[in-house]
N, C-alpha and C positions, 0 to 999 in steps of 0.2 A: 572672256576668252572663248574662242570658238573651237569646237572639236572637229577634227577632220579624220576621215577614214580612207585616205587614198594611198597610204604607204604600205609597202610590202612587209616591212619588218615588224611593225606594231599593229595591234588591233585598233587602237585609237591613239591620237596624239593631241597635244595642246599646241596651239599656234604660238610662236614666239621662239625664244632661244632654247636650244636643247644642248645637253652635254655631248661631248665628242663620243663618249662611250655609247650613248644611245643611238647615235647616227650611224655607227659602223655596223656592217652585217654581222650576224651571230657567229659565223665560222671564224671571222677575223678577230672578234672579241676573244674567243677561246684561245686562238693562237697567241695573241698578245699576253693574255693572262698566264698561259703556260710558260712562255719564254721568259717573262719577267719573274715568274715564280722560281724558275731554276736558278737564275742569277742571284736573286735575293736570298734564297735558302742557302746557296753556296756561300755568300758573304756572311750570313748569320752563323754558319757552322764551320768557318774557315779554320779556326784554331784546332778543332777536333780533326779536320780532314788532313792537315799537313803536319800537325804536331807543334810543340812549343818552340823548338829551335828554328824551324823553317818559317814559322808564323812571324818572326821578327824581321825576316829578310825578304819576304815575298807577299804578294796579294793578287787576287784575281782582278784583271782589268775588264774583261768582257766575256760574254758567252755568245757564240754564233751557232745557231741551230742548223741542222742538216738540211740540204736541198739537193737538187739533181747533180750539182757539180762537186759538192764537198760534203764531208761528214761533220757531225757536231763537234765543235772545237771550243776549248776553254783557253783563253789567253791569260797568261800569268806574268806579272812583272816581277823580276828577280833582281836583287842587288848584285852588282858586279862582284864576281869572286865566288858566288854561291850557286852558279849555274850547274856545276857538276853534281853537287849534292841533290839538287832538285831533279836533275836528269835521271839519277839513279832511283829516285823515289816516285817517278812518274806513274809507274804501273800500280803502285800502292795507292796513290792519290786517285787514280781512275777507279780502282776497286772500291775505295771508300765512298766516292761520289755516287757510283752506280748502286751501291748498297743503301746509301742514304735515300735515293729516289726509287729504289726497288725495281729499276729497269735500266737498260743501257742508255744513259743520257749523254755521257761524254765518251767519244771514241778516240779523240786526239787531244793532246795538250801541247800548246805552243808556248815557248818561253821567250820573253823579251827582257833583255837586261837593261838596267839603268844604273847610273852612278849616284853616289851619295852626295847630295847638294850641300849638306852642312859642311863637308870638308872644303869645298870650293868657296863657300861663304867666308870661312875663317881665313883662308889664304887671301881672298879679296879684301877683307877688313884690314889685315896686316899691311897689305900693299897700299891701301887707301890712307892708312895712318902714316906710313912713310912718306907718301906724296904730300900729305897735309903738313907734315913737319918740314919738308923741303920748301914748301910754299911759304910757310910762316917765317922760316929763316931768310928767304929772299925778300919778303916784305919788310922784315926788320932791318935789312941793310939799306933800305931807301931812306935818304936823308930828309926829303921834303915831307913834312907832317901832313899836309892836306892830301897828298897823293896816297900816303900810307893809310890814313883814315878811310878814304874813299875805297881803296882796295879791300880793306877789312870789312867794310859795310857791304860791298859787292859780293864778297865770299860768303857772308852770312845769308844774304838773300838767295844766292845760288844753292847753298846747303839746305835751305828750307824746301826748295822745289826738288 
């Protein structure tokens, strides 16, 4: 391999593939490491930050760092029905986050509510079972055995997909 000394970022480099981390300028590397560090540390300490009760119903979605237009924001996904509890504890969560990082990292918390998918899945399963039972009843009413067998085979193939 040949050594080259024409780059501004490194004293010397080896010709060939380089990692993305090495090709970025130093100030961008620091920014990426800092921003990723805030979110990962928040995820790691989330149970301590919000408490046991809110830990079960919410989680941090993303962290947006401050820029010229907006302040640093933490997006939190909250299960529908628990928004009020989390709204009242926003100030406490911001205080705990800022004390964890020992400076003002989060200045705004934004809540995004979501519904519990497991409830919808149970309702859909019940509805699908009712539809299957109706389908089976209709197939059983058919008098021609060949058509009945072919419909049953067709339904088995469709259920696999």
